[in-house]
C-alpha positions in Angstrom: 7.6 28.7 -7.4 5.5 26.5 -9.6 3.4 23.5 -8.4 5.9 20.9 -9.7 8.8 22.3 -7.8 6.8 22.7 -4.5 5.6 19.1 -4.8 9.1 17.9 -5.5 10.4 19.6 -2.3 7.5 18.1 -0.3 8.1 14.6 -1.6 11.8 14.8 -1.1 11.2 15.5 2.5 8.9 12.5 2.8 11.5 10.4 1.0 14.1 11.5 3.5 11.9 10.6 6.4 11.2 7.2 4.9 14.8 6.2 4.8 15.6 7.8 8.2 12.9 5.6 9.7 14.3 2.5 8.0 17.8 3.1 9.4 16.5 3.8 12.9 14.5 0.6 12.8 17.5 -1.4 11.7 19.6 0.1 14.6 16.9 -0.8 17.1 16.8 -4.4 15.8 20.5 -4.7 16.1 20.4 -3.4 19.7 17.4 -5.5 20.8 16.9 -9.1 19.6 13.4 -9.2 21.1 11.0 -8.6 18.2 8.3 -6.1 18.9 4.9 -7.7 18.3 2.5 -5.4 16.5 -0.9 -5.0 15.1 -2.0 -6.4 11.8 -5.4 -6.0 10.3 -6.7 -6.3 6.8 -9.1 -3.8 5.2 -11.3 -6.5 3.7 -12.2 -7.8 7.2 -14.4 -4.8 7.4 -16.7 -6.3 4.8 -19.8 -7.7 6.5 -19.7 -11.1 8.1 -16.2 -12.0 6.8 -15.6 -12.8 10.5 -18.8 -14.6 11.1 -19.5 -18.3 11.4 -21.8 -18.3 8.4 -18.8 -17.7 6.1 -15.8 -18.7 8.0 -17.0 -20.7 11.0 -15.0 -18.1 13.0 -14.7 -19.2 16.6 -14.2 -15.8 18.0 -17.9 -15.5 18.9 -18.6 -18.5 21.0 -21.9 -17.4 22.3 -23.3 -17.5 18.8 -22.8 -21.2 18.3 -23.0 -24.4 20.4 -19.9 -25.5 18.6 -17.6 -24.0 21.1 -18.8 -25.3 24.4 -15.3 -26.3 25.3 -14.1 -22.8 25.4 -16.7 -21.4 27.7 -14.9 -22.6 30.9 -11.9 -20.5 29.9 -11.2 -17.7 32.3 -11.7 -14.2 30.9 -8.1 -13.5 32.0 -6.7 -16.6 30.3 -4.2 -16.6 27.4 -6.9 -17.9 25.1 -9.3 -15.1 26.1 -6.6 -12.4 25.7 -5.8 -13.8 22.2 -9.5 -13.6 21.3 -9.6 -10.0 22.4 -6.6 -9.1 20.3 -8.1 -11.0 17.3 -11.4 -9.0 17.6 -9.3 -5.8 17.7 -7.6 -6.9 14.5 -4.3 -7.4 16.3 -3.5 -10.8 14.7 0.2 -11.2 15.5 -0.5 -10.5 19.2 -3.4 -12.9 19.1 -1.1 -15.5 17.6 1.5 -15.0 20.4 -1.1 -15.5 23.2 -2.5 -18.6 21.5 0.9 -20.1 21.0 1.6 -19.5 24.7 -1.7 -21.1 25.6 -0.7 -24.3 23.7 2.0 -25.0 26.2 -0.2 -26.1 29.1 -3.5 -26.7 27.3 -5.4 -30.0 27.2 -5.7 -31.6 23.8 -9.2 -30.2 23.1 -8.0 -26.7 24.0 -5.0 -27.2 21.8 -7.2 -28.1 18.9 -9.2 -24.9 19.6 -6.0 -22.9 19.7 -4.8 -24.3 16.4 -8.2 -23.5 14.8 -7.8 -19.9 16.1 -4.2 -19.8 14.9 -5.3 -20.9 11.4 -7.8 -18.1 11.3 -5.2 -15.5 12.3 -2.8 -16.8 9.7 -5.5 -16.6 7.1 -6.0 -12.9 8.0 -2.3 -12.4 7.4 -2.5 -14.4 4.1 0.1 -16.9 5.5 -1.3 -20.0 3.8 1.5 -22.3 4.8 1.2 -21.5 8.5 -2.6 -21.8 8.3 -2.3 -25.2 6.7 0.1 -26.4 9.4 -2.1 -25.1 12.2 -5.1 -26.9 10.8 -3.1 -30.1 10.4 -2.1 -29.8 14.1 -5.8 -29.4 15.0 -6.8 -32.5 13.2 -4.0 -34.4 15.0 -5.4 -33.4 18.3 -8.9 -34.4 17.3 -8.0 -37.7 15.7 -9.3 -39.8 18.6 -12.3 -37.6 19.1 -14.4 -38.2 16.0 -17.6 -36.7 17.6 -16.0 -33.4 18.7 -17.9 -30.4 17.3 -14.5 -28.7 16.9 -14.1 -30.9 13.8 -16.8 -28.9 12.0 -14.8 -25.7 12.7 -11.6 -27.3 11.6 -13.1 -28.5 8.3 -14.6 -25.2 7.6 -11.3 -23.3 8.1 -9.5 -26.0 6.0 -11.9 -25.2 3.2 -11.0 -21.5 3.4 -7.3 -22.3 3.1 -7.9 -24.7 0.2 -10.0 -22.3 -1.8 -7.5 -19.6 -1.2 -4.7 -21.8 -2.5 -6.7 -22.6 -5.7 -8.0 -26.0 -4.6 -11.8 -25.7 -5.0 -12.5 -29.4 -5.2 -10.7 -30.0 -1.9 -12.5 -27.0 -0.4 -15.8 -28.4 -1.5 -15.1 -31.7 0.2 -14.0 -30.0 3.4 -17.1 -27.9 3.5 -19.3 -30.9 2.9 -17.6 -32.6 5.9 -18.1 -29.4 7.9 -21.8 -29.5 7.1 -22.0 -33.1 8.4 -20.5 -32.2 11.7 -22.5 -29.0 12.1 -25.7 -31.0 11.5 -24.6 -33.5 14.1 -24.0 -30.7 16.5 -27.5 -29.2 15.7 -25.8 -26.0 14.7 -28.1 -24.6 12.0 -26.0 -21.4 11.6 -22.9 -23.4 10.9 -24.8 -25.7 8.6 -26.1 -22.9 6.4 -22.7 -21.3 6.4 -21.1 -24.4 5.2 -23.7 -24.7 2.4 -23.0 -21.1 1.3 -19.3 -21.9 1.2 -20.0 -25.0 -0.9 -21.9 -22.8 -3.4 -18.8 -20.6 -3.7 -16.7 -23.7 -4.4 -19.1 -24.9 -7.0 -19.0 -21.5 -8.7 -15.3 -21.7 -8.7 -15.4 -25.1 -10.4 -17.7 -23.7 -13.1 -20.6 -25.7 -11.8 -23.0 -22.8 -11.9 -26.3 -24.7 -12.1 -25.4 -26.7 -9.1 -24.3 -23.6 -7.3 -27.5 -21.7 -8.2 -29.6 -24.7 -7.1 -27.8 -24.8 -3.8 -28.2 -21.0 -3.2 -31.9 -21.2 -4.0 -32.3 -24.1 -1.5 -30.4 -22.0 1.1 -32.7 -19.1 0.4 -35.8 -21.3 0.9 -34.4 -22.6 4.2 -33.8 -19.0 5.4 -37.2 -17.8 4.2 -38.8 -20.6 6.3 -37.1 -19.3 9.4 -38.7 -16.7 11.7 -37.4 -13.1 11.4 -34.6 -13.5 13.9 -30.8 -12.8 14.0 -30.0 -16.1 12.3 -32.1 -15.2 9.3 -30.7 -11.7 9.1 -27.1 -13.0 9.2 -27.8 -15.8 6.7 -29.5 -13.5 4.2 -26.6 -11.0 4.5 -24.1 -13.7 3.8 -26.2 -15.0 0.9 -26.5 -11.6 -0.5 -22.8 -11.0 -0.4 -22.1 -14.3 -2.3 -24.8 -13.4 -4.9 -23.0 -10.1 -5.3 -19.7 -11.7 -6.0 -21.3 -14.2 -8.4 -22.7 -11.3 -10.4 -26.4 -12.0 -9.5 -26.8 -8.3 -8.6 -30.6 -8.0 -8.7 -31.1 -11.0 -6.5 -28.3 -9.8 -4.2 -30.1 -6.5 -3.8 -33.4 -8.2 -2.9 -31.8 -10.5 -0.4 -29.7 -7.8 1.3 -32.7 -5.5 1.5 -34.7 -8.2 3.3 -31.7 -8.8 5.6 -31.5 -5.1 6.4 -35.2 -4.9 7.1 -35.0 -7.7 9.6 -31.8 -6.3 11.3 -33.5 -2.9 11.6 -36.7 -4.5 13.0 -34.7 -6.4 15.6 -32.3 -3.4 16.2 -29.2 -5.6 15.5 -26.9 -2.6 15.8 -23.7 -4.6 15.1 -25.1 -5.9 11.8 -27.1 -2.9 10.4 -24.0 -0.9 9.3 -22.4 -3.9 7.7 -25.5 -4.9 5.7 -25.9 -1.3 4.6 -22.3 -1.3 3.4 -22.8 -4.5 1.4 -26.0 -3.3 -0.1 -24.3 0.0 -1.1 -21.6 -2.1 -2.9 -24.3 -4.0 -4.8 -26.1 -0.8 -5.7 -22.8 0.7 -6.9 -22.4 -2.3 -9.2 -25.9 -1.8 -10.5 -25.0 1.8 -11.4 -27.5 3.1 -8.8 -25.1 5.9 -7.8 -27.3 8.1 -5.8 -28.8 5.2 -3.8 -25.3 3.8 -3.2 -24.0 7.1 -2.0 -26.9 7.5 0.4 -26.4 4.0 1.8 -22.6 4.5 2.3 -23.5 7.6 4.3 -26.0 5.6 6.4 -23.5 2.8 6.9 -21.0 5.4 8.1 -23.5 7.0 10.5 -24.5 3.6 12.0 -21.0 2.1 12.2 -20.0 1.2 15.7 -16.2 1.6 15.2 -14.1 4.4 13.7 -12.7 1.9 11.1 -16.2 0.9 10.0 -17.2 4.5 9.7 -14.1 5.4 7.6 -14.4 2.4 5.4 -18.0 3.4 4.4 -16.9 7.0 3.9 -13.9 6.0 1.8 -16.1 3.9 -0.5 -18.4 6.9 -0.8 -15.4 9.1 -1.6 -14.2 6.7 -4.3 -17.6 6.6 -5.9 -17.8 10.4 -6.0 -14.5 10.3 -7.8 -15.6 7.6 -10.2 -18.7 9.6 -11.1 -16.7 12.9 -11.5 -18.4 14.6 -8.6 -15.1 16.3 -7.7 -16.5 19.2 -5.7 -18.3 16.9 -3.3 -15.2 14.7 -3.2 -13.0 17.6 -2.2 -15.4 18.5 0.6 -15.5 14.9 1.9 -11.7 14.6 1.7 -11.3 17.6 3.9 -13.7 16.0 6.4 -11.9 12.6 6.3 -8.3 13.8 6.8 -8.5 14.7 10.5 -10.3 11.4 11.2 -7.4 9.4 9.6 -4.9 11.4 11.7 -6.6 10.1 14.8 -6.6 6.4 13.8 -4.6 4.1 16.1 -2.0 2.0 14.2 -3.4 -1.3 12.9 -3.3 -3.3 9.8 -6.8 -2.2 8.9 -5.8 1.4 9.5 -2.7 1.0 7.3 -4.7 -0.3 4.3 -7.4 2.4 4.8 -4.7 5.1 4.7 -3.1 3.7 1.6 -6.5 3.5 -0.1 -7.3 7.1 1.0 -3.9 8.3 -0.3 -4.5 6.5 -3.6 -7.9 8.2 -4.0 -6.3 11.6 -3.1 -3.8 11.2 -5.9 -6.6 10.4 -8.3 -8.4 13.5 -7.0 -5.4 15.7 -7.7 -5.0 14.3 -11.2 -8.6 15.0 -12.2 -8.9 18.5 -10.5 -10.5 20.7 -13.2 -8.1 23.2 -14.8 -10.4 26.2 -14.4 -8.2 28.7 -12.5 -4.4 28.0 -12.7 -3.5 29.5 -9.3 -6.5 27.8 -7.5 -5.8 24.5 -9.3 -2.2 24.6 -8.3 -3.1 25.2 -4.7 -5.7 22.4 -4.6 -3.3 19.9 -6.2 -0.5 20.9 -3.9 -2.6 20.5 -0.8 -4.1 17.2 -2.0 -0.7 15.6 -2.9 0.8 17.0 0.3 -1.9 15.2 2.3 -1.4 12.0 0.4 2.4 12.1 0.8 2.2 12.8 4.6 -0.4 10.0 5.0 1.8 7.5 3.1 4.9 8.5 5.0 3.0 7.9 8.3 1.6 4.6 6.9 5.1 3.4 6.0 6.3 4.2 9.5 3.4 2.3 11.0 3.8 -0.7 8.7 7.5 -1.0 9.6 6.7 -0.8 13.3 4.0 -3.5 12.8 6.4 -5.6 10.6 3.7 -5.6 8.0 5.6 -6.1 4.7 2.6 -6.2 2.5 1.2 -2.9 3.8 4.7 -1.3 3.6 4.9 -2.4 0.0 1.6 -0.8 -0.8 2.5 2.4 0.9 6.0 2.7 -0.6 4.7 1.8 -4.1 2.0 4.5 -3.8 4.5 7.0 -2.6 6.5 6.2 -5.7 3.5 6.9 -7.8 3.3 10.4 -6.3 6.9 10.9 -7.5 5.9 9.6 -10.9 3.0 12.1 -11.0 5.4 14.9 -10.2 8.0 13.6 -12.8 10.8 12.9 -10.3 11.8 9.8 -12.2 14.9 8.8 -10.3 13.2 8.8 -6.9 10.1 7.2 -8.4 12.2 4.4 -9.8 14.1 3.9 -6.5 10.9 3.6 -4.4 9.1 1.5 -7.0 12.0 -1.0 -6.9 11.9 -1.0 -3.1 8.1 -1.7 -3.2 8.7 -4.5 -5.7 11.4 -6.1 -3.5 9.1 -6.0 -0.5 6.3 -7.6 -2.5 8.6 -10.3 -3.9 10.0 -11.1 -0.4 6.5 -12.3 0.6 5.6 -13.8 -2.8 2.8 -11.3 -3.2 2.5 -11.5 -7.0 -0.9 -9.8 -6.8 0.9 -6.5 -5.9 4.3 -7.2 -7.5 3.0 -6.8 -11.0 1.7 -3.4 -10.1 5.1 -2.2 -9.2 6.7 -3.9 -12.2 4.1 -2.1 -14.4 4.9 1.2 -12.6 8.6 0.7 -13.1 8.0 0.1 -16.8 6.2 3.4 -17.1 8.9 5.2 -15.2 11.8 3.6 -17.2 10.0 4.4 -20.4 10.9 8.0 -19.9 14.7 7.4 -19.9 15.5 3.8 -20.9 13.1 2.1 -23.3 15.2 -1.1 -23.4 14.9 -1.6 -19.6 11.3 -0.5 -19.8 10.5 -3.3 -22.3 12.1 -5.9 -20.0 10.2 -4.6 -17.0 6.9 -4.7 -18.9 7.6 -8.2 -19.9 8.2 -9.2 -16.3 5.0 -7.6 -15.3 3.1 -9.6 -18.0 4.7 -12.8 -16.7 3.6 -12.0 -13.2 0.2 -11.0 -14.4 -0.3 -14.2 -16.2 0.3 -16.1 -13.0 -2.2 -13.8 -11.2 -4.8 -14.2 -14.0 -4.6 -18.0 -13.9 -4.9 -18.1 -10.1 -7.7 -15.5 -10.0 -9.8 -17.0 -12.8 -9.4 -20.5 -11.5 -11.0 -19.4 -8.2 -13.1 -16.5 -9.3 -14.1 -16.9 -13.0 -16.8 -14.2 -12.6 -13.9 -11.6 -12.4 -12.7 -12.3 -16.0 -14.3 -9.3 -17.6 -13.3 -6.8 -14.9 -9.8 -8.2 -14.7 -9.3 -7.8 -18.5 -10.5 -4.2 -18.4 -8.2 -3.5 -15.5 -5.0 -4.7 -17.2 -5.7 -3.7 -20.8 -3.6 -0.5 -20.3 -0.5 -2.6 -19.5 -0.7 -4.4 -22.8 -1.5 -1.2 -24.7 1.5 0.6 -23.1 3.8 -2.2 -24.1 2.6 -2.2 -27.7 3.1 1.6 -27.8 6.6 1.1 -26.5 7.4 -1.5 -29.1 6.1 0.5 -32.1 8.2 3.5 -31.2 11.1 4.3 -33.6 14.3 2.5 -32.6 12.3 0.4 -30.1 14.2 -2.7 -28.9 13.1 -6.0 -30.3 10.6 -8.0 -28.2 
């Protein structure tokens, strides 16, 4: 039996399990009107300090800022505290439930705090409308308390929402307001964080000189501080912003200094995160060996299984990108049992989809040296990817995470595309597209439209042309939104999507191609 037939049988089994699970879920929903709350996390929250006050004024760490004195009287067994615990575990819907319950009997200040918390949780779920509404409710509760330090937190979160919605001018104004309130509260950490956020807004607006001047001023302020946790955290956040802005050499220098301070002070919760960010910068600088070494160090020092796997997964993808397939094969075998032990969560779902995506890439670039051995390796690799995606789909459905489900279903469809099972690949791609469109996730919808175009091209060029055209329309929306908020991504974005345009041109120049 050849590899294609074996893979087709395997994927057909996974496809059957997928639909069986969907039908079971629908039956359960009809029998029980009580929705089961589940765990959502997002892979990018594993990036260093995305949850920290310096970038997000995150209130989940009250001991780190005088901003949240109001919450310290809250009992550890209270609804607010339980919500905080779920948030820290990446269980955002459950955190939302506890905070919504806490609103019922909370005093106005605690209500404002809850709404700030809710806005952050909605941000994690990319639910911009709910985040906006929560922040508006917080401002209402604080309207007659103009000196409340909670206003700084609210303005900082509002800036995040506004920048995410493509409103950099409004975000800049919000972060300037936040800085004013942090200064009044004598919160240096929040003040520096607001300034770093302002620099991001200025970059988004194309005001690069102002952004650079502000970043240099922030760096001078940090250099004047003693080597303490605040300085390590501030430099780490600054290094991350410099990395995104493309200032890679400066990013490397700042992150190396941050890491040295964190190691000197034995800041165990920060060391792995800084190593991870520094590895990303070194990767962008084409310092492959140094990046691989730092990813391994970040994995070794990580305090959580997710942090460990994120670092190892980045190392795995870098090995693939640099054609180090033998080492990638070895690492994949080590990672597989670790993924099998992950508890369901939103972070875990995205990690699993990412791993499956990299596995399919590994299967595609396995050297064709020995036909039998190559068949065995490819079969085992795709089998692992298919099983991983099937499990991820089940978890995403149980977590009611439509975005994660769309990613997983779409990637499973890609495996069918790889094994030339066009009908099933088309069906699953359409399902992934519908899921993405149901939550207005254009950033992933265009991927499945593109994938559908490739699949349809095998059998129906006319339908393929129409699907490619839809992908281009969606892509144009994505491009405008992305480049209006992150102009530094223009070059990489263009290189990522060039194949789509090339494939459409190839389709149009084929004999008997339908008119455009």
